[in-house]
N, C-alpha and C positions, 0 to 999 in steps of 0.2 A: 509597557504592555497594556493592551486593552483590558479594561476592568472585567473581572470575573463576577458575574451577578447571578441573581435568581434565574433570569432568562437564559444565561449561559448554560446553567445546569439543566434546565428543562430542554434546551436545544440539544445539549449533549445526550441526554437520555433518549430523546426521539431519534436522533441521527444514529447513535450507536446501536440502538435496538433495531432500527431499520436495516443497518448493515448486517447485523447478526441474522435477522429473519430472511433477508434477501439471500444470504449464502446458505441458510438452512434449506430454503426452497431449491437452490441450485443443487445441493446434495441430494435432495429428493428426486429431482428430474434427471440427475446424473444416473441414479440407480435405474431409472426407467429408460436410459439410453437416449435421452433427448439432448443431453450435453455429452460430447465425446472427448476423447483424448485425456489429458491430465486435468485435474481440478484441485487446486491448492487453496484451502479456505483460511480465513483470517480470524476465526472465532477465538476470542480471548485477547486479541491484540488491538482492539478498537480504541483504547485510550491513547495509543500512539498517534493515530490519525486525528482524533478529536482535539488533542492538545496542540498538535502541530498546526492544524487549520486555524485555531484561535490566534496563533502567533504570526501567521503568514499574512501578507497582503495579496489577496487572491486576484487583484487587478493586474499584477505584474510578476509575482514570484512563480517559480516552476517546481515541478516534482518529477522524479524518475525513480523507478524501483525495479524489483525482480519480478518473479512470476506469480507471487501472491498479491494480485493487483486488481481485484474486482471493485473494491469499495473506495479506493483512493480517487479514481476519476469522478465518482459520484460526489465525494466530498469536495472536489475541486469545482464542481458545477455541471458535470456532464449528466444528461438525462439517464436515469437508471433503467428506463425501458430500453434504451439503445444498448446499454451495457449487457443486459440480459439477452437481448436479441443477438449480440455478438457471440455470446457463449453458446447460443443455439445454432450458430452458423448461418444466421439469416441476413438478408440483404440490407435490412434496416439497422444493422449493428454498427458500432463505431468504426469498424474497418470493413464494412460490407460483408461481414461474416467470414472473412478470410484470415483473421488473426486468431480468433478463439480465446480460450481462457487465459493463456499465458502471454498474450500480446495485445492487451487493451491499450488504446492510444487515443488521445484527444488534444490535438494541437490547439484547437480553439480555446480550451481551458487550461493550456500550459501543462498538460500531463503527458510526459514524453515516454510513456510506455512501461509495460511489463516486459522483461527480457528473460528468455529461456536459458541463456548461457550464464552459468553461475559467475557472478562478478563482472559480467560483460558491461553492465550499466554504470559501473563505478567511473571509468575514464570518460564515458559519455556525459555523465553528470558534470564532471569537471570541464568538459568541452563546452557545455551549455553556459557554464559560469564564465569561461574564458571569452565566449562570444559577447556576453553581457558587459564584461569589463572592456573588451576591445572597442565595442560600439558605445561605451559610456552610458549603458542603460542601468537604471537604478533597480535592478532585480537580483534576487537571491535564489539559488537552486538548492532544494533539499534532495540529497542523493541517498537513497535507502539501499541497504544490503542485509543479508542474513548473517548469522554467526559463522556459517560455513564459508561464505564468500570472503571473509577477512583473511583466509589462508591463501588466497590467490595473489600471485605476484603483481597483478595489475593494480591492486590496492596500494601497494608500496610505491610503485612508480607514480601513481596518481597523487598520493599524499606528498611526495617529494616536489612535484611540479606545482601543486596547488599552494604549498607554502612558499615556494620560490617566487611565484607570481602573485601571491596574495589574492587568490581567486575568491569571488563571493559565493561560496558553497558551504553547506552544512552536511557533513557526512554522518549518516545515521545508521548504526548497526542495530537492527531489531534482533536482539539475542533472546530467542524463545527456547533456548536450552539444548536444541538438537539440530544438527545439520543433517537433514533427512532423518536417519536413525542413529546418528553418532553424537554422543554428548560432547559438550565443549571440552570437558576434562580429558577426553580421549584424542583430541586433535592438536593439542599444544601443551607445553609444560607450565602454562599459566591459564587461569580462568578469568582474569581481569582484562577483558578485551579492550577496554578504553585506553589501557596503557600503551597500546600500539601507537597512539598519537605522540607519545613522549619522545620517541626517537626522531621525530621531525620538529620538535618544539611546537607542536600544534596544541592549542588549548583542547583539553579532553576531560571527560568525566563520566561516571556511571549515573544512570537516571532510573528512578522507580517509575517504570512505564505502565503500571497498572492503574495509575491515578492521572486523569487528564490535566488537572491543574498543575501538577508537578512537571509534566511534559511541556505544557504551555510556557511555564516560567523559564525552563532551561532552553527551549527553542527560541523564545523571545530574545534572550541574551545572545545566543549564537547568531540569529538572523541580524540583530542590530550590529554585531561585530562585523559580519560580512558586508552589510550595507554601507557601513562607514569606511570600508576599504582596508580593514585590519586583517582580512584573510579568513581561512576556514576554521571550523571547529569540528571535533569528532565526539559524538555522543553515543555511548553504549546504552541503548534503551532496553532495560531488562524487563521482559514480558514473558508470555507463555501462550502456547496454542493448545486449545482443547481438543481439536481433531488431529488426525494424523498428518504427516507431511503432505500427502495427497490422499485421494479417496481410495487408492489401492494399498495404503499403508496398514499393515496388520498391527503395528505398534508393539512389537515384542520387546522393544528396548526400554519400556517403562511400564510401571504397574498402574492398575486402575486406582489404587489407593493414592498414588502420587497425583494423578489427574484430579481426583476428587478433592484432595487437599488444596490444590491450586485453584479449583473452582470456587473455593471459599473467598478468593480474592477477585472474583469476577468483576471487571471494571464497570459493567452495566449495573450490577447490583450495588456496587460502591457508590455510583452516582445517584442511584435511586435512594440509597440510605441517606445521603447528604440532603436530598430533597425533602424526605420525610422528617429528618432530624431538625431541619430549619423551617419546617412547616410551609414550604414553598408550593405544595400541591396536595390535594386530598387524594384518597384512593380512587374516588370517582373520576377525578381529573386524569389520573395516571391511566385508568382503564380506557378513557377516551383516547389517549395517545396510543395505547396498545391497539385499539380498534382501528385507528387511522393508519398505523404502520401495517397492519394486516391487509387493509384495503389497498395500500400502495404496492405491496408485494404482489397481491393478486392481479393488479393492473399491469405490472411488469410481466408477469407470467402470460397473461392474456395477449399482450402485445407481441411477445416473442412467439407464442404458439401460432398466432394468426398471420405473422409476417411471412413473406415468400423467401425461398432460398435464392441466392444470387444466380444469374445466368452463367452458364459454363464459360462463355467468352470473357466474362469479367476476370476469371482466374488467369486467363492468358494475357489479357490486357495489362495487368499489373506486373507481369513478369517480362513479356516480350515487347520491344519497341516496334519491331517490324510487323505490320498489320496482317500480312498474309501467312505468317508462321510457316515458311517453306521447310523448316526442319521438323515439323510435326507430321505424324502418320495420319492418313485419312481414316484410320480405324478408331481414332480417339473420339 
């Protein structure tokens, strides 16, 4: 694994803080109805992405996930201004404003999307890995899902084939405790999600996903296993989300005390504590990073605000092959 250094922690702090503030801004503009539809935020889960990116080879590895998918493409290299513009529904967005919050996509940076169908991305991730094995490409696909998605039959079908064909894929369950508003304990007679891999003799384990260096270590082992042709791994990344399932979630299923207790484990504060403990930066240097992050978020907001909406014909062009649209009413 690439060495974890002072620079690693400083980069983690800046990146994780930017992801958090980026989404805090999205929550703000959502209330102002500048972002429409559903909005699922990643607050609290940033160590999962930070650790994974440290272990990946971003020149060839891939990532696919569900609909909590705004910061992953940024981490993979996509311009955050384009991501925010996509959420605004603007033409400068990653999908010309037509995908929105739940369907960020960046083929250029090997991020194969957020997917709105629960568990729908699981077989797709295995399909990406199958293509890499078929064409003998030295790439690994990280396939993410939530704790609710592991109850889908598609997971079991995918696990079976992935092990049978020894596909270069890492299955990553981001267990944030609740499938929408239903706790893990209420969805199955066991709470150790990682054990689902045992039935397929797939290497599997639980991971403390509130600490990026722990995630990086376990991801590194899983990625190396996949890259050398030994097949998939299933990791249960135990994390927590500080906001609701989506912006419309009243969160009646958990107490404010529970959330406050979990916020004591905030991965950003954890990284900051490691920086201060090792004297890798002064308070003045940290404030400089904070100021830089704020300016970056403001720049993203400005870009999204000033970008134009897509022309109406663009919406037809990506749906219909026939250019004259004979099946459409002139009233549209």
